[in-house]
DONURO-672831 format. One record per atom (N, C-alpha, C): residue in three letters; residue number from 0; x, y, z. Coordinates in steps of 0.05 Angstrom, whole numbers. Atoms other than C-alpha are relative to their C-alpha. Example, Ala and Ser with C-alpha at 12.3 -4.5 7.8 and 13.67 -1.06 7.14 Angstrom:
<pts>
+------+------+--------+--------+--------+
: resn : resi :     c1 :     c2 :     c3 :
+------+------+--------+--------+--------+
:  Ala :    0 :     18 :    -24 :      0 :
:  Ala :    0 :    246 :    -90 :    156 :
:  Ala :    0 :     18 :     24 :      0 :
:  Ser :    1 :    -16 :    -24 :     -1 :
:  Ser :    1 :    273 :    -21 :    143 :
:  Ser :    1 :    -15 :     22 :     14 :
+------+------+--------+--------+--------+
</pts>
This chain:
<pts>
+------+------+--------+--------+--------+
: resn : resi :     c1 :     c2 :     c3 :
+------+------+--------+--------+--------+
:  Unk :    0 :    -24 :      7 :     15 :
:  Unk :    0 :   -423 :    203 :    -20 :
:  Unk :    0 :     13 :    -26 :     11 :
:  Unk :    1 :    -11 :     25 :    -12 :
:  Unk :    1 :   -401 :    149 :     29 :
:  Unk :    1 :    -16 :    -24 :     -9 :
:  Unk :    2 :     17 :     22 :     10 :
:  Unk :    2 :   -460 :    106 :      8 :
:  Unk :    2 :      7 :     -7 :    -29 :
:  Unk :    3 :     -8 :      4 :     28 :
:  Unk :    3 :   -441 :    115 :    -65 :
:  Unk :    3 :     28 :    -14 :     -1 :
:  Unk :    4 :    -26 :     13 :     -2 :
:  Unk :    4 :   -369 :     96 :    -46 :
:  Unk :    4 :     -3 :    -29 :      8 :
:  Unk :    5 :      4 :     28 :     -9 :
:  Unk :    5 :   -393 :     33 :    -11 :
:  Unk :    5 :    -12 :    -17 :    -22 :
:  Unk :    6 :     11 :     15 :     22 :
:  Unk :    6 :   -435 :     11 :    -70 :
:  Unk :    6 :     21 :     -4 :    -22 :
:  Unk :    7 :    -21 :      3 :     20 :
:  Unk :    7 :   -377 :     25 :   -118 :
:  Unk :    7 :     21 :    -20 :      9 :
:  Unk :    8 :    -20 :     19 :    -11 :
:  Unk :    8 :   -329 :    -13 :    -72 :
:  Unk :    8 :    -10 :    -29 :     -3 :
:  Unk :    9 :     11 :     27 :      3 :
:  Unk :    9 :   -375 :    -74 :    -74 :
:  Unk :    9 :      2 :     -9 :    -29 :
:  Unk :   10 :     -2 :      8 :     28 :
:  Unk :   10 :   -378 :    -74 :   -150 :
:  Unk :   10 :     29 :     -4 :     -8 :
:  Unk :   11 :    -28 :      2 :      6 :
:  Unk :   11 :   -303 :    -63 :   -155 :
:  Unk :   11 :     12 :    -25 :     12 :
:  Unk :   12 :    -10 :     23 :    -13 :
:  Unk :   12 :   -288 :   -118 :   -106 :
:  Unk :   12 :     -8 :    -26 :    -16 :
:  Unk :   13 :      9 :     23 :     15 :
:  Unk :   13 :   -330 :   -168 :   -145 :
:  Unk :   13 :     14 :     -2 :    -27 :
:  Unk :   14 :    -14 :      0 :     26 :
:  Unk :   14 :   -299 :   -148 :   -211 :
:  Unk :   14 :     30 :     -7 :      3 :
:  Unk :   15 :    -28 :      7 :     -5 :
:  Unk :   15 :   -229 :   -153 :   -182 :
:  Unk :   15 :      4 :    -29 :      5 :
:  Unk :   16 :     -2 :     29 :     -5 :
:  Unk :   16 :   -240 :   -223 :   -155 :
:  Unk :   16 :     -6 :    -16 :    -25 :
:  Unk :   17 :      7 :     14 :     25 :
:  Unk :   17 :   -270 :   -243 :   -222 :
:  Unk :   17 :     24 :      1 :    -20 :
:  Unk :   18 :    -21 :     -4 :     19 :
:  Unk :   18 :   -211 :   -215 :   -262 :
:  Unk :   18 :     27 :    -11 :      9 :
:  Unk :   19 :    -27 :      8 :    -11 :
:  Unk :   19 :   -153 :   -237 :   -216 :
:  Unk :   19 :     11 :    -26 :    -12 :
:  Unk :   20 :    -12 :     25 :     10 :
:  Unk :   20 :   -146 :   -309 :   -241 :
:  Unk :   20 :     10 :      2 :    -28 :
:  Unk :   21 :     -8 :     -2 :     28 :
:  Unk :   21 :   -139 :   -288 :   -314 :
:  Unk :   21 :     21 :     22 :     -4 :
:  Unk :   22 :    -19 :    -22 :      2 :
:  Unk :   22 :    -89 :   -232 :   -300 :
:  Unk :   22 :     27 :    -12 :    -10 :
:  Unk :   23 :    -24 :     10 :     12 :
:  Unk :   23 :    -28 :   -242 :   -344 :
:  Unk :   23 :     25 :     13 :     13 :
:  Unk :   24 :    -24 :    -10 :    -14 :
:  Unk :   24 :     28 :   -228 :   -294 :
:  Unk :   24 :     16 :    -24 :      9 :
:  Unk :   25 :    -16 :     22 :     -9 :
:  Unk :   25 :     86 :   -270 :   -271 :
:  Unk :   25 :     -7 :     -7 :     29 :
:  Unk :   26 :      7 :      9 :    -27 :
:  Unk :   26 :     80 :   -310 :   -207 :
:  Unk :   26 :     13 :     18 :     21 :
:  Unk :   27 :    -13 :    -18 :    -19 :
:  Unk :   27 :    130 :   -263 :   -173 :
:  Unk :   27 :    -16 :     26 :      4 :
:  Unk :   28 :     17 :    -24 :     -3 :
:  Unk :   28 :     86 :   -202 :   -188 :
:  Unk :   28 :    -25 :     -7 :     14 :
:  Unk :   29 :     24 :      9 :    -14 :
:  Unk :   29 :     26 :   -241 :   -165 :
:  Unk :   29 :      4 :     -1 :     30 :
:  Unk :   30 :     -6 :      2 :    -29 :
:  Unk :   30 :     59 :   -255 :    -98 :
:  Unk :   30 :      8 :     26 :     13 :
:  Unk :   31 :    -11 :    -25 :    -12 :
:  Unk :   31 :     94 :   -188 :    -87 :
:  Unk :   31 :    -19 :     24 :     -2 :
:  Unk :   32 :     18 :    -23 :      4 :
:  Unk :   32 :     41 :   -140 :   -113 :
:  Unk :   32 :    -29 :     -6 :      2 :
:  Unk :   33 :     29 :      5 :      2 :
:  Unk :   33 :    -26 :   -171 :   -129 :
:  Unk :   33 :    -12 :     -9 :     27 :
:  Unk :   34 :     11 :      9 :    -25 :
:  Unk :   34 :    -35 :   -206 :    -62 :
:  Unk :   34 :     -2 :     23 :     20 :
:  Unk :   35 :      1 :    -23 :    -18 :
:  Unk :   35 :    -19 :   -143 :    -23 :
:  Unk :   35 :    -21 :     20 :     -9 :
:  Unk :   36 :     21 :    -18 :     11 :
:  Unk :   36 :    -63 :   -101 :    -69 :
:  Unk :   36 :    -28 :    -11 :      8 :
:  Unk :   37 :     25 :     13 :     -6 :
:  Unk :   37 :   -120 :   -151 :    -58 :
:  Unk :   37 :     -7 :      4 :     30 :
:  Unk :   38 :      5 :     -2 :    -28 :
:  Unk :   38 :   -113 :   -150 :     18 :
:  Unk :   38 :     -6 :     29 :      8 :
:  Unk :   39 :      5 :    -28 :     -6 :
:  Unk :   39 :   -110 :    -74 :     21 :
:  Unk :   39 :    -28 :      9 :     -9 :
:  Unk :   40 :     26 :     -9 :     11 :
:  Unk :   40 :   -171 :    -65 :    -23 :
:  Unk :   40 :    -23 :    -14 :     14 :
:  Unk :   41 :     21 :     13 :    -15 :
:  Unk :   41 :   -212 :   -117 :     14 :
:  Unk :   41 :     -3 :     14 :     27 :
:  Unk :   42 :      2 :    -14 :    -26 :
:  Unk :   42 :   -195 :    -82 :     80 :
:  Unk :   42 :    -13 :     27 :     -4 :
:  Unk :   43 :     12 :    -26 :      6 :
:  Unk :   43 :   -214 :    -15 :     48 :
:  Unk :   43 :    -30 :     -3 :     -5 :
:  Unk :   44 :     29 :      5 :      5 :
:  Unk :   44 :   -281 :    -44 :     25 :
:  Unk :   44 :    -15 :     -6 :     25 :
:  Unk :   45 :     12 :      6 :    -26 :
:  Unk :   45 :   -296 :    -72 :     93 :
:  Unk :   45 :     -3 :     25 :     17 :
:  Unk :   46 :      1 :    -25 :    -16 :
:  Unk :   46 :   -279 :     -7 :    127 :
:  Unk :   46 :    -20 :     20 :    -12 :
:  Unk :   47 :     20 :    -17 :     13 :
:  Unk :   47 :   -321 :     31 :     76 :
:  Unk :   47 :    -28 :     -9 :      9 :
:  Unk :   48 :     26 :     10 :     -8 :
:  Unk :   48 :   -380 :    -14 :     93 :
:  Unk :   48 :     -6 :      6 :     29 :
:  Unk :   49 :      4 :     -6 :    -28 :
:  Unk :   49 :   -371 :     -5 :    168 :
:  Unk :   49 :     -5 :     30 :      4 :
:  Unk :   50 :      4 :    -29 :     -3 :
:  Unk :   50 :   -365 :     71 :    162 :
:  Unk :   50 :    -27 :      8 :    -11 :
:  Unk :   51 :     25 :     -7 :     13 :
:  Unk :   51 :   -425 :     74 :    116 :
:  Unk :   51 :    -23 :     -8 :     19 :
:  Unk :   52 :     22 :      8 :    -18 :
:  Unk :   52 :   -469 :     34 :    164 :
:  Unk :   52 :      0 :     17 :     25 :
:  Unk :   53 :     -1 :    -18 :    -23 :
:  Unk :   53 :   -445 :     77 :    222 :
:  Unk :   53 :    -12 :     27 :     -7 :
:  Unk :   54 :     11 :    -26 :      9 :
:  Unk :   54 :   -461 :    141 :    183 :
:  Unk :   54 :    -30 :     -1 :     -4 :
:  Unk :   55 :     29 :      3 :      4 :
:  Unk :   55 :   -530 :    115 :    163 :
:  Unk :   55 :    -15 :     -3 :     26 :
:  Unk :   56 :     13 :      4 :    -26 :
:  Unk :   56 :   -546 :     94 :    234 :
:  Unk :   56 :     -1 :     25 :     17 :
:  Unk :   57 :      0 :    -25 :    -16 :
:  Unk :   57 :   -529 :    163 :    262 :
:  Unk :   57 :      0 :     24 :    -19 :
:  Unk :   58 :      1 :    -21 :     20 :
:  Unk :   58 :   -550 :    209 :    206 :
:  Unk :   58 :     -4 :     27 :     13 :
:  Unk :   59 :    -15 :     -2 :     25 :
:  Unk :   59 :   -530 :    260 :    183 :
:  Unk :   59 :     30 :     -5 :      3 :
:  Unk :   60 :    -28 :      4 :     -5 :
:  Unk :   60 :   -462 :    253 :    216 :
:  Unk :   60 :      2 :    -11 :     28 :
:  Unk :   61 :     -3 :     10 :    -27 :
:  Unk :   61 :   -440 :    212 :    276 :
:  Unk :   61 :      9 :     22 :     19 :
:  Unk :   62 :     -8 :    -20 :    -20 :
:  Unk :   62 :   -438 :    257 :    337 :
:  Unk :   62 :     16 :    -12 :     23 :
:  Unk :   63 :    -16 :     14 :    -19 :
:  Unk :   63 :   -412 :    206 :    386 :
:  Unk :   63 :     24 :    -12 :    -14 :
:  Unk :   64 :    -26 :     11 :     10 :
:  Unk :   64 :   -340 :    186 :    375 :
:  Unk :   64 :      6 :     11 :    -28 :
:  Unk :   65 :     -5 :    -13 :     26 :
:  Unk :   65 :   -335 :    236 :    317 :
:  Unk :   65 :     29 :     -2 :     -8 :
:  Unk :   66 :    -28 :      2 :      6 :
:  Unk :   66 :   -260 :    235 :    323 :
:  Unk :   66 :      7 :    -28 :    -10 :
:  Unk :   67 :     -5 :     28 :      9 :
:  Unk :   67 :   -260 :    159 :    315 :
:  Unk :   67 :    -10 :     -4 :    -28 :
:  Unk :   68 :     11 :      2 :     27 :
:  Unk :   68 :   -305 :    165 :    254 :
:  Unk :   68 :     19 :     14 :    -20 :
:  Unk :   69 :    -19 :    -15 :     18 :
:  Unk :   69 :   -258 :    217 :    223 :
:  Unk :   69 :     26 :    -15 :     -3 :
:  Unk :   70 :    -25 :     16 :      1 :
:  Unk :   70 :   -198 :    173 :    240 :
:  Unk :   70 :     -5 :    -24 :    -19 :
:  Unk :   71 :      7 :     22 :     19 :
:  Unk :   71 :   -234 :    116 :    203 :
:  Unk :   71 :      1 :      9 :    -28 :
:  Unk :   72 :     -1 :    -11 :     27 :
:  Unk :   72 :   -242 :    160 :    142 :
:  Unk :   72 :     28 :      5 :     -9 :
:  Unk :   73 :    -28 :     -4 :      6 :
:  Unk :   73 :   -169 :    178 :    145 :
:  Unk :   73 :     14 :    -26 :     -6 :
:  Unk :   74 :    -11 :     26 :      5 :
:  Unk :   74 :   -149 :    105 :    151 :
:  Unk :   74 :    -10 :    -11 :    -27 :
:  Unk :   75 :     10 :      9 :     26 :
:  Unk :   75 :   -194 :     90 :     92 :
:  Unk :   75 :     15 :     13 :    -23 :
:  Unk :   76 :    -15 :    -14 :     21 :
:  Unk :   76 :   -158 :    142 :     50 :
:  Unk :   76 :     28 :    -12 :     -3 :
:  Unk :   77 :    -26 :     12 :      1 :
:  Unk :   77 :    -91 :    111 :     68 :
:  Unk :   77 :     -1 :    -27 :    -13 :
:  Unk :   78 :      3 :     26 :     12 :
:  Unk :   78 :   -115 :     41 :     50 :
:  Unk :   78 :     -4 :      2 :    -30 :
:  Unk :   79 :      5 :     -3 :     29 :
:  Unk :   79 :   -142 :     64 :    -17 :
:  Unk :   79 :     24 :     10 :    -15 :
:  Unk :   80 :    -24 :    -10 :     14 :
:  Unk :   80 :    -79 :    103 :    -34 :
:  Unk :   80 :     21 :    -22 :     -2 :
:  Unk :   81 :    -20 :     21 :      1 :
:  Unk :   81 :    -34 :     45 :    -16 :
:  Unk :   81 :     -8 :    -22 :    -20 :
:  Unk :   82 :      9 :     21 :     19 :
:  Unk :   82 :    -76 :     -6 :    -55 :
:  Unk :   82 :      0 :     10 :    -29 :
:  Unk :   83 :     -1 :    -11 :     27 :
:  Unk :   83 :    -82 :     40 :   -115 :
:  Unk :   83 :     28 :      2 :    -10 :
:  Unk :   84 :    -28 :     -2 :      7 :
:  Unk :   84 :     -7 :     50 :   -115 :
:  Unk :   84 :     10 :    -27 :    -10 :
:  Unk :   85 :     -8 :     27 :      9 :
:  Unk :   85 :      4 :    -25 :   -120 :
:  Unk :   85 :    -14 :     -8 :    -26 :
:  Unk :   86 :     15 :      6 :     25 :
:  Unk :   86 :    -50 :    -32 :   -173 :
:  Unk :   86 :     12 :     15 :    -24 :
:  Unk :   87 :    -13 :    -16 :     21 :
:  Unk :   87 :    -18 :     24 :   -214 :
:  Unk :   87 :     27 :    -11 :     -7 :
:  Unk :   88 :    -26 :     12 :      6 :
:  Unk :   88 :     50 :     -8 :   -207 :
:  Unk :   88 :     -3 :    -26 :    -17 :
:  Unk :   89 :      5 :     24 :     16 :
:  Unk :   89 :     22 :    -74 :   -234 :
:  Unk :   89 :     -7 :      7 :    -28 :
:  Unk :   90 :      9 :     -7 :     27 :
:  Unk :   90 :    -12 :    -40 :   -293 :
:  Unk :   90 :     22 :     13 :    -16 :
:  Unk :   91 :    -19 :    -16 :     16 :
:  Unk :   91 :     42 :      9 :   -313 :
:  Unk :   91 :     29 :    -11 :      2 :
:  Unk :   92 :    -27 :     10 :     -2 :
:  Unk :   92 :    104 :    -26 :   -288 :
:  Unk :   92 :      4 :    -29 :     -9 :
:  Unk :   93 :     -2 :     28 :      6 :
:  Unk :   93 :     88 :    -99 :   -302 :
:  Unk :   93 :    -21 :     -9 :    -20 :
:  Unk :   94 :     18 :      6 :     22 :
:  Unk :   94 :     38 :    -95 :   -359 :
:  Unk :   94 :    -24 :    -17 :      7 :
:  Unk :   95 :     23 :     16 :     -8 :
:  Unk :   95 :    -21 :   -123 :   -320 :
:  Unk :   95 :    -25 :      8 :    -14 :
:  Unk :   96 :     25 :     -9 :     12 :
:  Unk :   96 :    -72 :    -82 :   -358 :
:  Unk :   96 :      0 :      1 :    -30 :
:  Unk :   97 :      0 :     -2 :     29 :
:  Unk :   97 :    -52 :    -88 :   -430 :
:  Unk :   97 :     16 :    -22 :    -13 :
:  Unk :   98 :    -14 :     20 :     15 :
:  Unk :   98 :    -17 :   -126 :   -484 :
:  Unk :   98 :     25 :     12 :    -13 :
:  Unk :   99 :    -24 :    -12 :     11 :
:  Unk :   99 :     46 :    -84 :   -495 :
:  Unk :   99 :     23 :    -20 :     -1 :
:  Unk :  100 :    -22 :     20 :      0 :
:  Unk :  100 :     91 :   -143 :   -478 :
:  Unk :  100 :    -13 :    -28 :     -4 :
:  Unk :  101 :     12 :     26 :      5 :
:  Unk :  101 :     79 :   -214 :   -502 :
:  Unk :  101 :      0 :    -19 :     24 :
:  Unk :  102 :     -1 :     17 :    -23 :
:  Unk :  102 :     98 :   -247 :   -436 :
:  Unk :  102 :      1 :     16 :     25 :
:  Unk :  103 :      0 :    -15 :    -25 :
:  Unk :  103 :     92 :   -228 :   -363 :
:  Unk :  103 :     29 :      8 :      7 :
:  Unk :  104 :    -25 :    -10 :     -9 :
:  Unk :  104 :    148 :   -188 :   -332 :
:  Unk :  104 :      4 :     -8 :     29 :
:  Unk :  105 :     -5 :      9 :    -27 :
:  Unk :  105 :    181 :   -215 :   -269 :
:  Unk :  105 :      3 :     25 :     18 :
:  Unk :  106 :     -2 :    -21 :    -20 :
:  Unk :  106 :    179 :   -173 :   -205 :
:  Unk :  106 :     29 :      5 :      6 :
:  Unk :  107 :    -26 :     -9 :     -8 :
:  Unk :  107 :    242 :   -133 :   -189 :
:  Unk :  107 :     -2 :     22 :     20 :
:  Unk :  108 :      1 :    -22 :    -20 :
:  Unk :  108 :    255 :    -90 :   -128 :
:  Unk :  108 :     14 :     24 :    -10 :
+------+------+--------+--------+--------+
</pts>
């Protein structure tokens, strides 16, 4: 499952970088949400790759530093949840994923 997650993360990362320049959001949303979303998801993808390589190197499950491995998985879940929250806020709060509004909506706290 971790290997499948790593492959999916790579595809998602590439598609996100491809789509980011054409995203119809205001500059304030781009600075306040998109940049943080991007950093969190890049960190999550890197951590996924590291954990996957670690798991593959010590199959079926790392026995040395198992607590550290599990802490890495927990950190990965936190990164994904935080990044997905920002992505959802962009899509549903600021119309980043559709054409419901003709112009971008400015960021508001």
